[in-house]
Phi, psi and omega in degrees: 000337185289345182267359181283133181258098181249126174286109188298317183293315181297321182292318178296323178292325179297327180278357181109004178100174187299321182297317179296320179298316182298333183268353182278147178291145182306321181295322178296320177297318181295318175297316178303315179297315179293318182295325177298319179294320178290318182299329181298337182280344189270335182202157176265107184242146171275142178293153179301146182294143179280139176289147173307150181307131175093347181256147179286138179284128178273128181290136179296157185307328186291348174287353180282351175257156176298136183292341186275006181292144179287157182303327187292336180271353193260095182286348179292343182288341181069025182253122183288136176271112184275146181301144177261148175297170183293333178238073190289143179252172177301321176299320178302317176298317178300319186277333188233358184226323180289142180296159177301322181298306180291326177302307182296317181297311181294320176296321178295317179299312180295322177301317183290320177299320180291316185295326185266009172075029181280160184303152181297324177300323178291316179300314179298318177303310183297324183296329185239013189294334185235015180295337180293341176303341173290336180257315180201154182253321182300138177050049188292340177291320176288314177302317180292323179294318179297322186289327184260355188304324183285352192239000185223169177300149182303327180289329178293313178302313184296315182297321181290324181297316189263356179298328181300317185286335187275348189305321187253027173240115183292155177213103181294338185293337177241006177079026180264119181259160171302129181294108183292346178296327178299314180291320182297317183286313187257349175072025180201161175285153177286130176247108187293143171292156182308324184284335174290316176299317180298318181295321178296316183293324176294313182297322185298331181263359185276150180294344179252019182311315187292340175298316178285322183294323182286336169294314176297324181292311182286339176301326181293344182263016184246033182228040183259106184292343183262012187234125171245134183240133177282151176280346185308314179299346187253358186297316179293323177297318177300317181298325179278332189237009179231118184276089181289117179293138183296335179285342183100146181298130183102347185232016186255006175066024173287168180297340180245012184304319182302329179294320179290320179296326180296321178288334178294315181226077183290350181269001179290125184275337178226000000 
């Protein structure tokens, strides 16, 4: 995360200015910062113009929508939704539905896990740990776990659920440091909300703690604007660790089929 180049003034202005930032909950700030870094992978944007000294910064029109909307609902991104086959696979979603930003971020994270010889379960976790951002952003660890739970190993689901809570807790045993970018942008340490602290304490004592921790570790290698990674090296891993329903994702009557159907047709009003 330390290599990500974020214009501090422009980013704070985008959030509504210093007063708005001061009023935001720490978890909201943490989410905004991570989503900003991921969004930087999706398009080359110029930072918003700064208001002249003494004048209030006018929020751009896109601030009129709630910030937690998933990428698939955001037509401002200018990314065309290509038709999916009748029995869509996870690969189809990567190629035709997931935003360029989450596509690049997840592939870069998984690439680092693959390159450093980490277990296939970890590689698979990294590959899909943030795909739920296409559907919804708040509490993405919990949403993401629910979306993939019927199709993957229990450890993968567990790791994705708790990686959100572990992001701002260092762990020297694997070389995971407190993200200094948070302090540089906001000028203060992250103060977890009670439910995040509770989730961290629970995860820290769990036998699968390292499953979630390795996601956070590899996550930090997924913000390189100059790096494109092909899905090809992960096709076999997906085949071994993702239980593709024969009916197609969204049509298999699983507990999360509706989440995949929503991404298939995000313009459906009912």
